[in-house]
C-alpha positions in Angstrom: 14.1 44.0 -1.4 16.5 45.5 1.1 19.6 43.6 2.1 18.3 43.2 5.6 15.0 41.6 4.3 16.9 39.2 2.1 19.1 38.2 5.0 16.0 37.6 7.2 14.4 35.5 4.5 17.5 33.3 4.1 17.8 32.9 7.9 14.2 31.8 8.1 14.7 29.3 5.3 17.8 27.9 7.0 16.0 27.5 10.3 13.2 25.6 8.6 15.8 23.2 7.2 17.5 22.8 10.6 14.1 21.9 12.3 13.9 18.8 10.1 17.2 17.6 11.4 16.6 18.2 15.1 14.9 15.7 17.4 11.2 16.6 17.8 7.8 15.3 18.2 6.2 12.7 15.9 4.7 13.7 12.6 1.0 12.8 12.6 1.0 11.8 9.0 -2.2 10.7 7.3 -4.9 8.2 8.4 -6.1 6.9 5.1 -4.4 3.5 5.2 -5.3 0.4 7.3 -1.6 -0.5 8.1 1.4 1.7 9.0 5.1 1.3 9.6 6.7 3.3 12.4 9.8 5.0 11.2 12.3 7.5 12.7 14.3 9.8 10.5 16.4 12.8 11.5 15.2 12.4 15.0 11.5 12.5 14.1 9.1 9.6 14.2 6.3 9.2 11.8 3.7 6.7 10.7 4.3 5.6 7.1 1.2 4.3 5.4 1.4 0.9 3.8 -0.2 1.3 0.5 -0.2 -2.3 -0.5 -0.7 -4.5 2.6 -0.6 -8.3 2.4 -4.1 -9.5 1.4 -4.3 -12.7 3.4 -7.6 -13.8 4.9 -8.4 -16.2 7.8 -9.6 -18.8 5.2 -6.0 -19.0 3.9 -4.7 -20.2 7.2 -5.0 -24.0 7.3 -3.9 -26.2 10.1 -4.2 -23.5 12.8 -7.9 -23.2 13.1 -7.8 -23.2 16.9 -5.3 -20.3 17.0 -7.3 -18.4 14.4 -10.5 -18.8 16.4 -8.8 -17.7 19.7 -7.2 -14.5 18.3 -10.2 -13.6 16.2 -12.4 -13.7 19.3 -10.0 -11.4 21.1 -9.8 -9.1 18.1 -13.6 -8.9 17.8 -13.9 -7.9 21.5 -11.3 -5.2 20.9 -12.9 -3.8 17.8 -16.3 -3.8 19.5 -14.8 -1.7 22.4 -15.1 -4.5 24.9 -12.2 -5.6 27.1 -9.5 -7.6 25.3 -6.0 -8.8 26.0 -2.5 -8.1 24.5 -1.4 -11.3 22.8 1.8 -13.2 22.4 1.9 -15.7 19.5 4.9 -18.0 20.0 6.2 -21.2 18.6 7.8 -22.8 15.5 9.0 -20.7 12.6 6.8 -20.5 9.5 3.6 -21.8 11.2 1.4 -18.8 10.6 2.0 -16.4 13.5 2.5 -13.2 11.6 0.1 -14.4 8.8 -2.7 -14.7 11.3 -2.3 -11.0 12.5 -2.2 -9.8 8.9 -5.3 -11.9 8.0 -7.3 -10.5 11.0 -6.4 -7.0 10.0 -8.0 -7.6 6.6 -11.0 -9.3 8.1 -11.8 -6.4 10.5 -10.4 -3.4 8.7 -14.0 -2.3 7.7 -14.9 -2.3 11.4 -12.1 0.2 12.2 -9.2 -2.1 12.9 -5.8 -0.6 12.0 -2.2 -2.0 12.4 1.0 -0.3 13.3 4.2 -2.4 12.8 6.9 -1.4 15.2 10.4 -2.9 15.0 11.8 -4.0 18.3 14.6 -1.4 18.0 11.9 1.3 17.9 10.1 0.2 21.1 11.7 3.1 23.0 9.4 5.3 20.9 6.3 3.8 22.3 5.3 6.9 24.3 5.4 9.0 21.0 3.4 6.3 19.2 0.7 6.2 21.9 0.5 10.0 21.9 -0.4 9.9 18.2 -3.0 7.1 18.5 -4.7 8.2 21.7 -8.1 9.7 21.0 -8.4 8.4 17.5 -11.7 6.7 16.5 -9.8 3.7 15.0 -8.7 0.6 17.0 -5.0 0.1 16.7 -2.9 -3.1 17.0 0.8 -2.5 17.6 2.4 -5.4 15.8 5.9 -6.5 16.8 7.1 -9.3 14.6 9.8 -11.9 15.6 10.2 -10.3 19.0 13.1 -11.3 21.2 15.6 -9.5 23.3 19.2 -9.9 24.4 19.9 -9.9 28.1 20.9 -6.2 28.3 18.5 -4.8 25.7 16.9 -1.7 27.2 13.9 -1.7 24.8 12.2 -4.6 26.5 11.7 -2.4 29.6 9.7 0.1 27.5 7.4 -2.8 26.3 7.1 -4.2 29.8 6.0 -0.8 31.1 3.4 -0.4 28.4 2.0 -3.9 28.9 1.5 -3.6 32.7 3.8 -1.6 34.9 3.6 2.1 34.1 1.8 4.6 36.3 -0.1 5.8 33.2 -2.9 3.8 31.6 -2.4 2.8 27.9 -5.0 4.1 25.5 -8.1 1.9 25.3 -7.9 1.9 21.5 -4.5 0.2 21.5 -3.5 -3.4 21.9 -0.1 -5.2 21.3 0.1 -8.4 19.3 3.7 -9.8 19.2 5.1 -12.9 17.6 8.2 -14.8 18.8 10.0 -18.1 18.6 10.6 -17.8 22.3 7.8 -18.0 24.9 9.7 -15.9 27.4 11.2 -13.5 24.8 14.5 -13.2 26.6 17.4 -15.7 26.5 17.5 -18.3 29.3 20.7 -19.8 30.6 21.2 -23.0 32.5 23.2 -21.2 35.2 20.2 -19.0 36.1 18.3 -22.1 37.1 20.9 -22.9 39.7 19.3 -20.2 41.9 16.0 -22.2 41.9 15.0 -23.3 45.4 12.4 -25.7 46.8 10.6 -24.3 49.9 7.9 -26.5 51.4 7.6 -28.6 48.2 7.1 -25.4 46.2 9.5 -24.3 43.4 10.8 -20.7 43.7 12.8 -19.5 40.8 15.8 -17.1 41.1 15.5 -13.4 40.4 17.0 -13.7 36.9 14.4 -16.3 35.8 11.6 -14.3 37.4 12.6 -11.2 35.5 12.6 -13.0 32.2 9.3 -14.7 32.8 7.7 -11.5 34.0 7.7 -9.9 30.5 5.8 -12.6 28.8 3.5 -12.8 31.8 2.3 -9.3 31.0 0.6 -10.6 27.8 -2.9 -11.6 28.8 -3.2 -14.1 25.9 -0.6 -16.7 24.9 -1.2 -18.7 21.7 1.2 -21.5 20.8 2.1 -22.7 17.3 3.6 -26.1 16.5 5.1 -27.8 13.5 2.7 -29.3 11.0 2.4 -33.0 10.3 2.6 -34.3 6.7 -1.1 -34.3 6.1 -1.5 -30.6 7.1 1.6 -29.6 5.1 0.2 -31.2 1.9 -3.2 -29.7 2.5 -1.6 -26.3 2.5 0.4 -27.0 -0.6 -2.9 -28.0 -2.4 -4.6 -24.8 -1.1 -1.9 -22.5 -2.4 -1.6 -24.2 -5.8 -5.3 -23.7 -6.2 -5.1 -20.1 -5.2 -2.2 -19.6 -7.7 -4.2 -21.2 -10.5 -1.8 -24.2 -10.9 -3.0 -27.7 -11.9 -3.4 -30.1 -9.1 -2.6 -33.1 -11.2 -0.8 -35.4 -11.3 -1.1 -35.2 -7.5 1.2 -38.2 -6.6 4.0 -36.3 -8.5 3.2 -33.0 -6.7 3.1 -34.7 -3.3 6.4 -36.4 -3.7 8.0 -33.2 -5.0 6.5 -31.1 -2.2 7.8 -33.6 0.4 11.3 -33.4 -1.1 11.1 -29.6 -1.0 10.2 -29.7 2.8 13.0 -32.2 3.5 15.5 -29.9 1.8 14.3 -27.0 3.8 14.2 -28.9 7.1 10.7 -27.7 7.8 7.1 -28.8 7.1 5.5 -25.4 7.7 2.9 -23.2 6.1 5.7 -20.9 4.9 7.5 -23.8 3.2 4.3 -25.1 1.6 3.6 -21.6 0.2 7.2 -21.3 -1.1 6.9 -24.7 -2.9 3.5 -23.8 -4.4 4.9 -20.5 -5.8 7.9 -22.4 -7.3 5.8 -25.0 -9.0 3.2 -22.6 -10.2 5.9 -20.3 -11.6 7.6 -23.2 -13.4 4.4 -24.4 -14.9 3.4 -20.9 -16.0 6.8 -20.5 -17.7 6.6 -23.9 -19.4 3.0 -23.2 -20.5 4.0 -19.8 -22.0 
């Protein structure tokens, strides 16, 4: 091989390496999974398949039957190609918001439902993500977990435009399901309410408040989640102990221990019940071994 040919080969190899470091379009990846994570590396975005998604089912979600039924109906409409709404699941921590979305993915995956988890810091990549998903035969839920924004966070404007505000129409095979502890997603300050006025017995909020409310208003479906009472909490403990194969007797002892666990955590939630059940089942398995 001539020296000039060797030099050309090395130059082409170097250019190929540089292309991976330069900003560019999204990598289409593969479409064999039911769930994906959006990741950006070296200036390129790609969908990373989740090979072992969480295998929750709607039957695992106790105490939130109303919320399950509402979001399941919306998801069935979406999978069937009928009109459906973007959804905001908001409320107390550990009450099943993200678990509900994962459970519905598993329930409707055979019908073509897919999930793409997008971190709030990656929301500026929404145009790239939509470009990948548009025209695909699957139905995609863009899942944003624990969504909230600081006052000057620019990424919320990208989400706001996608929900309802851009001149372009979002693909009809994409919905957004978001979870948050805040109903209005942005921090609210007492001083902002000082601009509120009463005109002819009607309340008119100031511009700052209106801007913050306008983001959550763009979700067509709001589903609220509230703390569990003691009865629901203990029912969830019993459910998960059964699923983990742990004995349910002596129940009075388990009940007292589970309530002490919740008191120490400061939360009677489904998450706390699941954590306690795993702890007890693990201790019993070790003792039995």
